Biopython code that builds the backbone (N, CA, C, O; Angstrom):
import numpy as np
from Bio.PDB.StructureBuilder import StructureBuilder

atoms = [
    (1, "UNK", "N", (123.824, 110.280, -92.631)),
    (1, "UNK", "CA", (124.558, 110.479, -91.327)),
    (1, "UNK", "C", (124.895, 112.043, -91.132)),
    (1, "UNK", "O", (125.553, 112.743, -91.901)),
    (2, "UNK", "N", (124.278, 112.430, -89.899)),
    (2, "UNK", "CA", (124.614, 113.865, -89.671)),
    (2, "UNK", "C", (125.894, 114.096, -88.750)),
    (2, "UNK", "O", (126.144, 113.374, -87.785)),
    (3, "UNK", "N", (126.589, 115.056, -89.102)),
    (3, "UNK", "CA", (127.762, 115.370, -88.388)),
    (3, "UNK", "C", (127.550, 116.639, -87.532)),
    (3, "UNK", "O", (126.606, 117.377, -87.812)),
    (4, "UNK", "N", (128.390, 116.939, -86.487)),
    (4, "UNK", "CA", (128.003, 117.996, -85.629)),
    (4, "UNK", "C", (128.284, 119.430, -86.276)),
    (4, "UNK", "O", (127.682, 120.400, -85.816)),
    (5, "UNK", "N", (129.062, 119.569, -87.189)),
    (5, "UNK", "CA", (129.400, 120.949, -87.810)),
    (5, "UNK", "C", (128.190, 121.024, -89.100)),
    (5, "UNK", "O", (128.274, 121.965, -89.890)),
    (6, "UNK", "N", (127.346, 120.244, -89.227)),
    (6, "UNK", "CA", (126.473, 120.219, -90.465)),
    (6, "UNK", "C", (125.446, 121.492, -90.105)),
    (6, "UNK", "O", (125.093, 121.723, -88.948)),
    (7, "UNK", "N", (125.065, 122.193, -91.120)),
    (7, "UNK", "CA", (124.189, 123.549, -90.993)),
    (7, "UNK", "C", (123.289, 123.407, -92.032)),
    (7, "UNK", "O", (123.486, 122.644, -92.978)),
    (8, "UNK", "N", (122.169, 124.204, -91.886)),
    (8, "UNK", "CA", (121.114, 124.410, -92.683)),
    (8, "UNK", "C", (121.567, 125.266, -93.624)),
    (8, "UNK", "O", (122.594, 125.876, -93.329)),
    (9, "UNK", "N", (120.926, 125.539, -95.001)),
    (9, "UNK", "CA", (121.359, 126.558, -95.896)),
    (9, "UNK", "C", (121.102, 127.967, -95.232)),
    (9, "UNK", "O", (121.925, 128.875, -95.349)),
    (10, "UNK", "N", (119.905, 128.111, -94.518)),
    (10, "UNK", "CA", (119.587, 129.349, -93.878)),
    (10, "UNK", "C", (120.661, 129.634, -92.844)),
    (10, "UNK", "O", (121.256, 130.708, -92.924)),
    (11, "UNK", "N", (120.947, 128.828, -91.942)),
    (11, "UNK", "CA", (122.127, 129.217, -91.074)),
    (11, "UNK", "C", (123.376, 129.528, -91.685)),
    (11, "UNK", "O", (124.052, 130.463, -91.256)),
    (12, "UNK", "N", (123.783, 128.753, -92.756)),
    (12, "UNK", "CA", (124.949, 129.159, -93.384)),
    (12, "UNK", "C", (124.959, 130.412, -94.109)),
    (12, "UNK", "O", (126.051, 130.968, -94.227)),
    (13, "UNK", "N", (123.766, 131.044, -94.698)),
    (13, "UNK", "CA", (123.610, 132.133, -95.160)),
    (13, "UNK", "C", (123.683, 133.336, -94.245)),
    (13, "UNK", "O", (124.258, 134.395, -94.495)),
    (14, "UNK", "N", (123.012, 133.014, -93.138)),
    (14, "UNK", "CA", (123.004, 133.948, -91.984)),
    (14, "UNK", "C", (124.367, 134.232, -91.363)),
    (14, "UNK", "O", (124.735, 135.345, -90.988)),
    (15, "UNK", "N", (125.103, 133.068, -91.293)),
    (15, "UNK", "CA", (126.554, 133.436, -90.826)),
    (15, "UNK", "C", (127.316, 134.036, -91.964)),
    (15, "UNK", "O", (128.108, 134.923, -91.648)),
    (16, "UNK", "N", (127.238, 133.758, -93.075)),
    (16, "UNK", "CA", (128.053, 134.456, -94.090)),
    (16, "UNK", "C", (127.623, 135.955, -94.240)),
    (16, "UNK", "O", (128.502, 136.731, -94.616)),
    (17, "UNK", "N", (126.468, 136.414, -94.006)),
    (17, "UNK", "CA", (126.005, 137.578, -94.107)),
    (17, "UNK", "C", (126.576, 138.422, -92.724)),
    (17, "UNK", "O", (126.910, 139.607, -92.717)),
    (18, "UNK", "N", (126.594, 137.562, -91.657)),
    (18, "UNK", "CA", (127.061, 138.386, -90.348)),
    (18, "UNK", "C", (128.555, 138.420, -90.631)),
    (18, "UNK", "O", (129.061, 139.516, -90.393)),
    (19, "UNK", "N", (129.375, 137.488, -91.079)),
    (19, "UNK", "CA", (130.811, 137.454, -91.108)),
    (19, "UNK", "C", (131.396, 138.773, -91.935)),
    (19, "UNK", "O", (132.274, 139.547, -91.556)),
    (20, "UNK", "N", (130.658, 138.795, -93.157)),
    (20, "UNK", "CA", (130.981, 139.860, -94.058)),
    (20, "UNK", "C", (130.238, 141.202, -93.952)),
    (20, "UNK", "O", (130.316, 142.071, -94.820)),
    (21, "UNK", "N", (129.491, 141.314, -92.793)),
    (21, "UNK", "CA", (128.836, 142.604, -92.239)),
    (21, "UNK", "C", (128.011, 143.004, -93.420)),
    (21, "UNK", "O", (128.174, 144.117, -93.920)),
    (22, "UNK", "N", (127.115, 142.138, -93.904)),
    (22, "UNK", "CA", (126.239, 142.426, -95.025)),
    (22, "UNK", "C", (124.732, 142.263, -94.754)),
    (22, "UNK", "O", (123.871, 142.401, -95.622)),
    (23, "UNK", "N", (124.466, 141.914, -93.287)),
    (23, "UNK", "CA", (123.243, 141.519, -92.850)),
    (23, "UNK", "C", (122.519, 142.993, -92.890)),
    (23, "UNK", "O", (121.434, 142.994, -93.472)),
    (24, "UNK", "N", (122.931, 144.149, -92.397)),
    (24, "UNK", "CA", (122.180, 145.284, -92.556)),
    (24, "UNK", "C", (121.621, 145.591, -93.880)),
    (24, "UNK", "O", (120.420, 145.696, -94.129)),
    (25, "UNK", "N", (122.644, 145.735, -94.750)),
    (25, "UNK", "CA", (122.267, 145.955, -96.077)),
    (25, "UNK", "C", (121.225, 145.221, -96.847)),
    (25, "UNK", "O", (120.311, 145.650, -97.551)),
    (26, "UNK", "N", (121.640, 143.826, -96.494)),
    (26, "UNK", "CA", (120.414, 142.903, -97.063)),
    (26, "UNK", "C", (119.144, 143.154, -96.613)),
    (26, "UNK", "O", (118.178, 143.115, -97.375)),
    (27, "UNK", "N", (119.035, 143.470, -95.169)),
    (27, "UNK", "CA", (117.776, 143.612, -94.525)),
    (27, "UNK", "C", (117.190, 144.920, -95.006)),
    (27, "UNK", "O", (115.964, 145.017, -95.031)),
    (28, "UNK", "N", (117.983, 145.987, -95.411)),
    (28, "UNK", "CA", (117.475, 147.166, -96.071)),
    (28, "UNK", "C", (117.124, 146.949, -97.373)),
    (28, "UNK", "O", (116.155, 147.607, -97.752)),
    (29, "UNK", "N", (117.589, 146.280, -98.099)),
    (29, "UNK", "CA", (117.179, 145.887, -99.649)),
    (29, "UNK", "C", (115.995, 145.277, -99.574)),
    (29, "UNK", "O", (115.117, 145.640, -100.357)),
    (30, "UNK", "N", (115.741, 144.274, -98.661)),
    (30, "UNK", "CA", (114.612, 143.482, -98.548)),
    (30, "UNK", "C", (113.388, 144.333, -98.257)),
    (30, "UNK", "O", (112.333, 144.198, -98.877)),
    (31, "UNK", "N", (113.575, 145.211, -97.290)),
    (31, "UNK", "CA", (112.678, 146.286, -96.919)),
    (31, "UNK", "C", (112.031, 147.036, -98.000)),
    (31, "UNK", "O", (110.817, 147.116, -98.191)),
    (32, "UNK", "N", (113.116, 147.664, -98.795)),
    (32, "UNK", "CA", (112.688, 148.518, -99.947)),
    (32, "UNK", "C", (111.834, 147.427, -100.923)),
    (32, "UNK", "O", (110.710, 147.691, -101.348)),
    (33, "UNK", "N", (112.389, 146.434, -101.149)),
    (33, "UNK", "CA", (111.657, 145.438, -102.090)),
    (33, "UNK", "C", (110.266, 145.015, -101.634)),
    (33, "UNK", "O", (109.419, 144.550, -102.396)),
    (34, "UNK", "N", (110.087, 145.228, -100.237)),
    (34, "UNK", "CA", (108.770, 144.853, -99.889)),
    (34, "UNK", "C", (107.731, 145.958, -99.792)),
    (34, "UNK", "O", (106.577, 145.842, -99.380)),
    (35, "UNK", "N", (108.446, 147.235, -100.318)),
    (35, "UNK", "CA", (107.411, 148.370, -100.336)),
    (35, "UNK", "C", (106.025, 148.126, -100.907)),
    (35, "UNK", "O", (105.032, 148.487, -100.275)),
    (36, "UNK", "N", (105.931, 147.521, -102.091)),
    (36, "UNK", "CA", (104.616, 147.287, -102.732)),
    (36, "UNK", "C", (103.696, 146.415, -101.975)),
    (36, "UNK", "O", (102.483, 146.623, -101.985)),
    (37, "UNK", "N", (104.315, 145.303, -101.223)),
    (37, "UNK", "CA", (103.442, 144.609, -100.371)),
    (37, "UNK", "C", (102.942, 145.256, -99.215)),
    (37, "UNK", "O", (101.859, 144.916, -98.739)),
    (38, "UNK", "N", (103.693, 146.239, -98.674)),
    (38, "UNK", "CA", (103.218, 146.853, -97.453)),
    (38, "UNK", "C", (102.235, 148.004, -97.711)),
    (38, "UNK", "O", (101.286, 148.118, -96.935)),
    (39, "UNK", "N", (102.379, 148.901, -98.765)),
    (39, "UNK", "CA", (101.462, 149.794, -99.119)),
    (39, "UNK", "C", (100.649, 149.708, -100.321)),
    (39, "UNK", "O", (99.975, 150.695, -100.613)),
    (40, "UNK", "N", (100.614, 148.738, -101.019)),
    (40, "UNK", "CA", (99.814, 148.186, -102.050)),
    (40, "UNK", "C", (100.335, 148.794, -103.395)),
    (40, "UNK", "O", (101.169, 149.698, -103.433)),
    (41, "UNK", "N", (99.719, 148.167, -104.583)),
    (41, "UNK", "CA", (100.159, 148.305, -105.939)),
    (41, "UNK", "C", (99.953, 149.775, -106.389)),
    (41, "UNK", "O", (100.748, 150.336, -107.143)),
    (42, "UNK", "N", (98.749, 150.419, -105.845)),
    (42, "UNK", "CA", (98.456, 151.776, -106.266)),
    (42, "UNK", "C", (99.373, 152.837, -105.847)),
    (42, "UNK", "O", (99.709, 153.742, -106.610)),
    (43, "UNK", "N", (99.820, 152.723, -104.521)),
    (43, "UNK", "CA", (100.733, 153.504, -104.027)),
    (43, "UNK", "C", (102.135, 153.503, -104.626)),
    (43, "UNK", "O", (102.819, 154.465, -104.977)),
    (44, "UNK", "N", (102.434, 152.045, -104.664)),
    (44, "UNK", "CA", (103.858, 151.785, -105.264)),
    (44, "UNK", "C", (104.042, 152.304, -106.832)),
    (44, "UNK", "O", (105.134, 152.636, -107.293)),
    (45, "UNK", "N", (102.920, 152.318, -107.500)),
    (45, "UNK", "CA", (102.954, 152.854, -108.751)),
    (45, "UNK", "C", (103.188, 154.395, -108.911)),
    (45, "UNK", "O", (103.579, 154.918, -109.954)),
    (46, "UNK", "N", (102.902, 155.054, -107.750)),
    (46, "UNK", "CA", (102.989, 156.402, -107.671)),
    (46, "UNK", "C", (104.157, 156.769, -106.982)),
    (46, "UNK", "O", (104.375, 157.969, -106.811)),
    (47, "UNK", "N", (105.071, 155.786, -106.491)),
    (47, "UNK", "CA", (106.399, 155.969, -105.750)),
    (47, "UNK", "C", (107.380, 156.068, -107.081)),
    (47, "UNK", "O", (107.479, 155.246, -107.992)),
    (48, "UNK", "N", (108.050, 157.281, -106.920)),
    (48, "UNK", "CA", (109.245, 157.580, -108.000)),
    (48, "UNK", "C", (110.541, 157.175, -107.438)),
    (48, "UNK", "O", (111.288, 156.622, -108.246)),
    (49, "UNK", "N", (111.002, 157.330, -106.175)),
    (49, "UNK", "CA", (112.060, 157.053, -105.740)),
    (49, "UNK", "C", (112.090, 156.413, -104.203)),
    (49, "UNK", "O", (111.369, 156.973, -103.377)),
    (50, "UNK", "N", (112.793, 155.401, -103.820)),
    (50, "UNK", "CA", (112.806, 154.996, -102.511)),
    (50, "UNK", "C", (114.109, 154.391, -102.121)),
    (50, "UNK", "O", (114.631, 153.567, -102.871)),
    (51, "UNK", "N", (114.727, 154.773, -100.890)),
    (51, "UNK", "CA", (115.960, 154.471, -100.514)),
    (51, "UNK", "C", (115.849, 154.513, -99.012)),
    (51, "UNK", "O", (114.871, 154.964, -98.415)),
    (52, "UNK", "N", (117.045, 153.952, -98.384)),
    (52, "UNK", "CA", (117.126, 153.937, -96.896)),
    (52, "UNK", "C", (118.539, 154.436, -96.552)),
    (52, "UNK", "O", (119.496, 153.862, -97.073)),
    (53, "UNK", "N", (118.719, 155.371, -95.785)),
    (53, "UNK", "CA", (119.930, 155.979, -95.200)),
    (53, "UNK", "C", (119.929, 156.301, -93.828)),
    (53, "UNK", "O", (119.138, 157.157, -93.430)),
    (54, "UNK", "N", (120.691, 155.746, -93.055)),
    (54, "UNK", "CA", (120.759, 155.835, -91.538)),
    (54, "UNK", "C", (119.568, 155.688, -90.961)),
    (54, "UNK", "O", (119.142, 156.556, -90.199)),
    (55, "UNK", "N", (118.860, 154.553, -91.248)),
    (55, "UNK", "CA", (117.556, 154.084, -90.700)),
    (55, "UNK", "C", (116.348, 154.943, -91.028)),
    (55, "UNK", "O", (115.277, 154.740, -90.456)),
    (56, "UNK", "N", (116.491, 155.858, -91.898)),
    (56, "UNK", "CA", (115.392, 156.700, -92.511)),
    (56, "UNK", "C", (115.136, 156.246, -93.732)),
    (56, "UNK", "O", (116.018, 156.075, -94.574)),
    (57, "UNK", "N", (113.820, 156.002, -93.934)),
    (57, "UNK", "CA", (113.236, 155.608, -95.175)),
    (57, "UNK", "C", (112.971, 156.909, -96.028)),
    (57, "UNK", "O", (112.182, 157.747, -95.593)),
    (58, "UNK", "N", (113.622, 157.097, -97.251)),
    (58, "UNK", "CA", (113.313, 158.305, -97.998)),
    (58, "UNK", "C", (112.261, 157.928, -99.136)),
    (58, "UNK", "O", (112.508, 156.914, -99.789)),
    (59, "UNK", "N", (111.220, 158.584, -99.401)),
    (59, "UNK", "CA", (110.277, 158.197, -100.301)),
    (59, "UNK", "C", (109.873, 159.218, -101.159)),
    (59, "UNK", "O", (109.290, 160.153, -100.611)),
    (60, "UNK", "N", (110.065, 159.288, -102.582)),
    (60, "UNK", "CA", (109.508, 160.293, -103.315)),
    (60, "UNK", "C", (108.246, 159.855, -104.053)),
    (60, "UNK", "O", (108.248, 158.966, -104.905)),
    (61, "UNK", "N", (107.068, 160.603, -103.633)),
    (61, "UNK", "CA", (105.662, 160.234, -104.149)),
    (61, "UNK", "C", (105.074, 161.417, -105.281)),
    (61, "UNK", "O", (105.012, 162.591, -104.913)),
    (62, "UNK", "N", (104.742, 161.109, -106.375)),
    (62, "UNK", "CA", (104.215, 162.175, -107.215)),
    (62, "UNK", "C", (103.035, 162.896, -106.763)),
    (62, "UNK", "O", (102.889, 164.099, -106.975)),
    (63, "UNK", "N", (102.137, 162.128, -106.102)),
    (63, "UNK", "CA", (100.757, 162.545, -105.787)),
    (63, "UNK", "C", (100.700, 162.995, -104.189)),
    (63, "UNK", "O", (100.931, 162.277, -103.217)),
    (64, "UNK", "N", (100.311, 164.446, -104.206)),
    (64, "UNK", "CA", (100.334, 165.033, -102.849)),
    (64, "UNK", "C", (99.220, 164.368, -102.067)),
    (64, "UNK", "O", (99.258, 164.349, -100.837)),
    (65, "UNK", "N", (98.313, 163.867, -102.696)),
    (65, "UNK", "CA", (97.028, 163.256, -101.786)),
    (65, "UNK", "C", (97.580, 161.963, -101.158)),
    (65, "UNK", "O", (97.400, 161.711, -99.967)),
    (66, "UNK", "N", (98.291, 161.109, -102.031)),
    (66, "UNK", "CA", (98.793, 160.021, -101.635)),
    (66, "UNK", "C", (99.803, 160.210, -100.513)),
    (66, "UNK", "O", (99.810, 159.470, -99.530)),
    (67, "UNK", "N", (100.638, 161.195, -100.677)),
    (67, "UNK", "CA", (101.598, 161.518, -99.747)),
    (67, "UNK", "C", (100.934, 161.789, -98.330)),
    (67, "UNK", "O", (101.338, 161.297, -97.276)),
    (68, "UNK", "N", (99.965, 162.558, -98.455)),
    (68, "UNK", "CA", (99.148, 162.957, -97.181)),
    (68, "UNK", "C", (98.765, 161.913, -96.305)),
    (68, "UNK", "O", (98.990, 161.852, -95.097)),
    (69, "UNK", "N", (97.997, 160.868, -97.220)),
    (69, "UNK", "CA", (97.451, 159.580, -96.551)),
    (69, "UNK", "C", (98.746, 158.732, -96.088)),
    (69, "UNK", "O", (98.614, 158.145, -95.014)),
    (70, "UNK", "N", (99.884, 158.601, -96.707)),
    (70, "UNK", "CA", (100.971, 157.776, -96.198)),
    (70, "UNK", "C", (101.563, 158.462, -94.884)),
    (70, "UNK", "O", (102.069, 157.781, -93.991)),
    (71, "UNK", "N", (101.471, 159.795, -94.824)),
    (71, "UNK", "CA", (101.992, 160.522, -93.626)),
    (71, "UNK", "C", (101.193, 160.148, -92.344)),
    (71, "UNK", "O", (101.727, 159.943, -91.255)),
    (72, "UNK", "N", (99.827, 160.081, -92.593)),
    (72, "UNK", "CA", (98.903, 159.539, -91.234)),
    (72, "UNK", "C", (99.123, 158.068, -91.024)),
    (72, "UNK", "O", (98.810, 157.570, -89.942)),
    (73, "UNK", "N", (99.674, 157.295, -92.045)),
    (73, "UNK", "CA", (99.837, 155.983, -91.635)),
    (73, "UNK", "C", (101.294, 155.469, -91.474)),
    (73, "UNK", "O", (101.645, 154.297, -91.615)),
    (74, "UNK", "N", (102.142, 156.595, -91.136)),
    (74, "UNK", "CA", (103.534, 156.378, -91.092)),
    (74, "UNK", "C", (103.955, 155.344, -90.079)),
    (74, "UNK", "O", (104.830, 154.557, -90.440)),
    (75, "UNK", "N", (103.484, 155.236, -88.925)),
    (75, "UNK", "CA", (103.969, 154.373, -87.821)),
    (75, "UNK", "C", (103.552, 152.933, -88.176)),
    (75, "UNK", "O", (104.258, 151.967, -87.886)),
    (76, "UNK", "N", (102.577, 152.850, -88.706)),
    (76, "UNK", "CA", (101.898, 151.441, -89.321)),
    (76, "UNK", "C", (102.673, 150.989, -90.383)),
    (76, "UNK", "O", (102.713, 149.767, -90.524)),
    (77, "UNK", "N", (103.386, 151.778, -91.273)),
    (77, "UNK", "CA", (104.170, 151.410, -92.227)),
    (77, "UNK", "C", (105.471, 151.028, -91.868)),
    (77, "UNK", "O", (106.069, 150.134, -92.468)),
    (78, "UNK", "N", (105.970, 151.683, -90.877)),
    (78, "UNK", "CA", (107.356, 151.399, -90.248)),
    (78, "UNK", "C", (107.440, 150.003, -89.752)),
    (78, "UNK", "O", (108.293, 149.167, -90.050)),
    (79, "UNK", "N", (106.306, 149.860, -88.856)),
    (79, "UNK", "CA", (106.180, 148.608, -88.192)),
    (79, "UNK", "C", (105.869, 147.283, -89.071)),
    (79, "UNK", "O", (106.177, 146.158, -88.680)),
    (80, "UNK", "N", (105.206, 147.551, -90.337)),
    (80, "UNK", "CA", (105.141, 146.531, -91.312)),
    (80, "UNK", "C", (106.227, 146.305, -92.050)),
    (80, "UNK", "O", (106.443, 145.127, -92.334)),
    (81, "UNK", "N", (107.068, 147.226, -92.491)),
    (81, "UNK", "CA", (108.200, 147.097, -93.121)),
    (81, "UNK", "C", (109.489, 146.212, -92.190)),
    (81, "UNK", "O", (110.263, 145.346, -92.598)),
    (82, "UNK", "N", (109.363, 146.773, -90.922)),
    (82, "UNK", "CA", (110.495, 146.188, -89.981)),
    (82, "UNK", "C", (110.193, 144.739, -89.704)),
    (82, "UNK", "O", (111.057, 143.883, -89.513)),
    (83, "UNK", "N", (108.791, 144.524, -89.700)),
    (83, "UNK", "CA", (108.227, 143.032, -89.535)),
    (83, "UNK", "C", (108.743, 142.153, -90.695)),
    (83, "UNK", "O", (109.357, 141.107, -90.482)),
    (84, "UNK", "N", (108.450, 142.653, -92.014)),
    (84, "UNK", "CA", (108.824, 142.060, -93.085)),
    (84, "UNK", "C", (110.186, 141.671, -93.159)),
    (84, "UNK", "O", (110.569, 140.548, -93.488)),
    (85, "UNK", "N", (111.009, 142.761, -92.799)),
    (85, "UNK", "CA", (112.734, 142.612, -92.890)),
    (85, "UNK", "C", (113.209, 141.575, -91.674)),
    (85, "UNK", "O", (114.279, 140.968, -91.714)),
    (86, "UNK", "N", (112.372, 141.483, -90.731)),
    (86, "UNK", "CA", (112.862, 140.615, -89.546)),
    (86, "UNK", "C", (113.955, 141.448, -88.533)),
    (86, "UNK", "O", (114.719, 140.949, -87.706)),
    (87, "UNK", "N", (113.793, 142.700, -88.834)),
    (87, "UNK", "CA", (114.866, 143.542, -87.934)),
    (87, "UNK", "C", (114.203, 144.947, -88.126)),
    (87, "UNK", "O", (113.323, 145.287, -88.915)),
    (88, "UNK", "N", (114.980, 145.773, -87.035)),
    (88, "UNK", "CA", (114.685, 147.135, -87.132)),
    (88, "UNK", "C", (115.509, 147.876, -88.200)),
    (88, "UNK", "O", (116.652, 148.258, -87.952)),
    (89, "UNK", "N", (114.941, 148.066, -89.339)),
    (89, "UNK", "CA", (115.580, 148.655, -90.385)),
    (89, "UNK", "C", (115.232, 150.105, -90.655)),
    (89, "UNK", "O", (116.064, 150.899, -91.093)),
    (90, "UNK", "N", (114.022, 150.413, -90.390)),
    (90, "UNK", "CA", (113.465, 151.882, -90.600)),
    (90, "UNK", "C", (113.075, 152.357, -89.242)),
    (90, "UNK", "O", (112.503, 151.589, -88.468)),
    (91, "UNK", "N", (113.340, 153.510, -88.935)),
    (91, "UNK", "CA", (112.930, 154.167, -87.578)),
    (91, "UNK", "C", (112.013, 155.374, -87.930)),
    (91, "UNK", "O", (111.220, 155.829, -87.106)),
    (92, "UNK", "N", (112.156, 155.887, -89.219)),
    (92, "UNK", "CA", (111.557, 157.310, -89.513)),
    (92, "UNK", "C", (111.383, 156.991, -91.089)),
    (92, "UNK", "O", (112.028, 156.226, -91.806)),
    (93, "UNK", "N", (110.213, 157.900, -91.405)),
    (93, "UNK", "CA", (110.026, 157.870, -93.012)),
    (93, "UNK", "C", (110.023, 159.559, -93.338)),
    (93, "UNK", "O", (109.404, 160.419, -92.712)),
    (94, "UNK", "N", (110.809, 159.721, -94.374)),
    (94, "UNK", "CA", (110.734, 161.124, -94.753)),
    (94, "UNK", "C", (110.153, 161.171, -96.248)),
    (94, "UNK", "O", (110.724, 160.534, -97.133)),
    (95, "UNK", "N", (109.175, 161.824, -96.478)),
    (95, "UNK", "CA", (108.420, 162.027, -97.757)),
    (95, "UNK", "C", (108.995, 163.236, -98.435)),
    (95, "UNK", "O", (108.987, 164.356, -97.925)),
    (96, "UNK", "N", (109.501, 162.946, -99.627)),
    (96, "UNK", "CA", (110.004, 164.117, -100.556)),
    (96, "UNK", "C", (109.192, 164.550, -101.565)),
    (96, "UNK", "O", (109.559, 165.463, -102.305)),
]
sb = StructureBuilder()
sb.init_structure("model")
sb.init_model(0)
sb.init_chain("A")
sb.init_seg("    ")
for serial, (resi, resn, name, xyz) in enumerate(atoms, 1):
    if name == "N":
        sb.init_residue(resn, " ", resi, " ")
    sb.init_atom(name, np.array(xyz, "f"), 0.0, 1.0, " ", f" {name:<3s}", serial, name[0])
structure = sb.get_structure()
């Protein structure tokens, strides 16, 4: 028997994240965790540090060749990360 206030687990989790204002951080963490899926294992292995601050993704890459390639693919990486996160989490990428 279904009641009017019944919610799916997904709806309840979304509401919980919204109420406690954790949705943004949750999306950022998911985008960082999706880095390997978006750029591939070879690039992810050369990534030393990755974090998001103020909708900017900061990435430290040890290889200058890989860094150059990623700079040319910047807009595609941003759109893929935002698509994975389901929200606009990254607006700019800064390579360190």
